[in-house]
C-alpha positions as CSV (number, residue, x, y, z in Angstrom):
1,M,65.8,13.1,66.9
2,F,64.1,11.7,70.0
3,G,61.6,14.5,70.1
4,L,60.5,13.9,66.5
5,S,60.4,10.2,67.1
6,F,58.2,10.7,70.1
7,L,55.9,13.0,68.0
8,F,55.6,10.4,65.2
9,S,54.8,7.7,67.8
10,L,52.1,9.9,69.3
11,V,50.6,10.4,65.9
12,A,50.6,6.7,65.4
13,A,49.0,6.1,68.8
14,L,46.3,8.7,68.2
15,A,45.5,7.2,64.8
16,F,45.4,3.7,66.3
17,A,43.1,4.9,69.1
18,W,40.8,6.5,66.5
19,W,40.8,3.2,64.5
20,L,39.8,1.2,67.6
21,G,37.0,3.5,68.6
22,P,35.8,4.4,72.1
23,A,36.5,2.0,75.0
24,P,37.6,-1.2,73.2
25,S,37.9,-4.4,75.1
26,L,41.4,-5.6,75.9
27,G,41.3,-8.6,73.5
28,H,39.9,-6.4,70.7
29,A,42.7,-3.8,71.3
30,L,45.5,-6.4,71.5
31,S,44.4,-8.3,68.4
32,H,44.1,-5.0,66.4
33,G,47.5,-4.0,67.7
34,L,48.9,-7.3,66.4
35,V,47.2,-6.8,63.0
36,A,48.3,-3.2,62.7
37,G,51.9,-4.0,63.6
38,A,52.4,-7.2,61.7
39,A,50.0,-7.0,58.8
40,L,50.3,-3.3,58.0
41,V,53.6,-1.9,59.2
42,A,55.9,-5.0,59.1
43,A,54.4,-6.2,55.8
44,S,55.0,-2.7,54.3
45,F,58.6,-2.8,55.6
46,G,59.0,-6.2,54.0
47,I,58.1,-4.8,50.6
48,N,60.5,-1.9,51.0
49,Y,63.3,-4.0,52.4
50,Q,63.0,-6.5,49.6
51,F,63.5,-3.8,46.9
52,A,66.2,-2.2,49.0
53,N,68.0,-5.6,49.3
54,R,68.1,-5.4,53.1
55,S,68.5,-8.5,55.2
56,F,65.7,-10.6,56.6
57,R,67.2,-10.2,60.1
58,L,66.9,-6.4,59.8
59,W,63.3,-6.8,58.7
60,L,62.6,-9.0,61.8
61,I,64.1,-6.4,64.1
62,D,62.4,-3.4,62.6
63,G,59.0,-5.1,61.9
64,G,59.1,-6.7,65.3
65,Y,59.7,-3.4,67.0
66,H,56.7,-1.8,65.4
67,T,54.5,-4.9,66.0
68,V,55.4,-4.8,69.7
69,Q,54.8,-1.0,69.7
70,F,51.2,-1.4,68.4
71,V,50.5,-4.3,70.7
72,L,51.6,-2.1,73.6
73,F,49.3,0.7,72.3
74,G,46.5,-1.9,72.3
75,L,47.4,-3.0,75.9
76,V,47.2,0.6,77.1
77,L,44.1,1.5,75.2
78,G,42.3,-1.7,76.1
79,S,43.2,-1.4,79.8
80,W,42.1,2.3,80.0
81,R,38.8,2.5,81.7
């Protein structure tokens, strides 16, 4: 389970790095991480959770986790020089 989760995270990080392009600035990478996490992933979870009748609190936890994940991807990629 953890190995597959790591593999999926690696795929997400590689796709995010491709989306940012070569050598992004820290601010650019962080803002794109926030957009990817909150506006793409968490918003998509929100749609699914609404139809699955899952709680708002669970959406905050799961959406927040992935938002932080993409912001951290941005932090690493924006600091990498």
